Structures are given as structure tokens and as C-alpha cells.
N, C-alpha and C positions, 0 to 999 in steps of 0.2 A: 516361684521359688525354682531356682535352676536345676536342671534335671527333671522337671515333671512338665509332661509334653502337653503343652498348650491346646493339641489338637487331638482329634481321633487318630489312634492309633493307623498305620499304613501298611498296606500289606508288601508283596515284593513287586509287585506291578505296580505300585507308589498309589492304590486306591486307599481313600478314607474308609474306615469301618467304625460305625457307632460301637460302643461298649455292649457286649452280648447280653441280652435280656436273660432274666431268671425265669425259671418257670413256675409256676405257683406252689409246686412241690419242694422247687428248691428253696423258695422262698420262706416256705412255712415252716422254718427250722423251728425245731423246739426252744434252742437254747442259741441264739445270733451270738454269743462268744464262745461257743464251742468250736476250738481249734478243730480246722479239717482238710484246709488248704495248704498245699507248699508254695514255696517261694515263687516256681514256674510257672503254678495254676493262679498265684495271687496277679504275677504281672500278666498275664494273659485277661483276667476278669478287669484290669483296672487300667492295663496300658500302659502301665509305667516300668520300665525296666528294673529285673531283681537286684540292681546294684544301687539304684535308686532308693530301691526299699530298704538297702540293707544300709543307707545313709541318714535315710529319715528314721530307722530304728536308732542309729547312732547319735543322731538328734534328739530323741528322746519324743519325737512325735508321733511314734508307732511302735507299738509294745507286742509283738507277737508273743505267742506262746512257745515253748521249746519242750519236743520229744524228747525220751528220756535217753535219745542218743545225741542230742542237742540241736538237731535239725528244726527250722523256723516252721512255727503252722501258724497259719493266720483263720479267723473267724470271718463271718459276714459282718462283725463289727468293724473290724480291721479293714475289712472293704469301703464301708460306709467312711473310715475315717480318712482314708487315700483318696476317696471321693470328694471329701468335705476340704482337704488339705489342696487337692486340684483345683477345687474353685475358689476358693481363698488367691490362689496363686493366679489364676484366669482371670479374679478382680483386681490384678496389679500389685498385690500385696507379697511384700519380698519376706524373705525364710525369719530374718529377725522380727517382723511383724507378727507373722503366724506363730512364731513360740511366744511371744508378749500375750497375742488374743488367748490362746492355750493355757500358759498361765494364770491369765484373769479367768478365764473359764471353772478352771481347777479350784480357784481363791474363792469365786464364786459359791461353788455347788458347797465348798465346806462352810462359809458363812451361813448357806441356806440351811444346811444340814443342823447347825450349831444353834440357828435361829428357832428351827422346829422342835430341837430339843428343849431349850429352854421356855417354848409356848406351854409345851406339854409338860414342863415342871411345874411352871405357874398355873395352869388347870389343876393339877394335882393339889397343889399347895390352898387355889380357892376352893376345893370341892373339901377339905380335910377343914378348912376354916369355915365354912358353912354348916358343916356336920357335927362341929363343936358346941 
């Protein structure tokens, strides 16, 4: 995906750095979807430039929460999503391919939810029929 770095972030001296490891205290968040990171912090955590984060949001591949003032707030779930997008790009999948993968995953999740609901309905009908 254009704009997502293919390598680790590079500091001012040209040295590559792996993404920072989170301490157990940080990763043991009560709710991984709780918005808590600013765009600057998100860029530091993921190694993705803030402008690229905005592009990912515009393309619908990232959906950060907004504060009351309209500021983007990212969660641990968003961090994982950016890392996943980066892995897909590193695997050679272009932006259109990544968008299609995300669409298909969303459709699959919806179909699985409908299937589970139908199975629950069927089980209730079976129990009702056997009790009669």
C-alpha cells in the first residue's frame, strides 16, 4: 500500500528501530477499543506518518473515534488494524486488494452472525416442537 512503510521506522541518524514493545501494563487494557492515542502517538506506535493515517481513514480502512472537539483518538484495536494493513502491504497486496479483503471479511462476519441467529432460532423451534 502506497505510503505505508515497508521497513521499520528510521531515526534522524538513519538507524532502523523496531516498533516499541508495550509493557504488560499497557497491553492489559480493559477495553482494546477505548480511544486513547492521539494521531502523533499513533504514528509513533505504528511507524506510519500521520498523513497516511488520515488517508487510511479517508479510504475507510481505519475508523478512529473522535473527541468532542473532533480530534482523532485511536485505540489498541486501531493499532492492530494498522499493523495488519502494513503486513498485507508487505505481502505485496495493493490498496485495492486490501480494501477488497476488508470488504469480504466484513461480509463474512455478517453472514456468520446471521447463521448463528438462524441456528439459535432453529434450536428454539426444535425445543418447542419436542415439548408439544
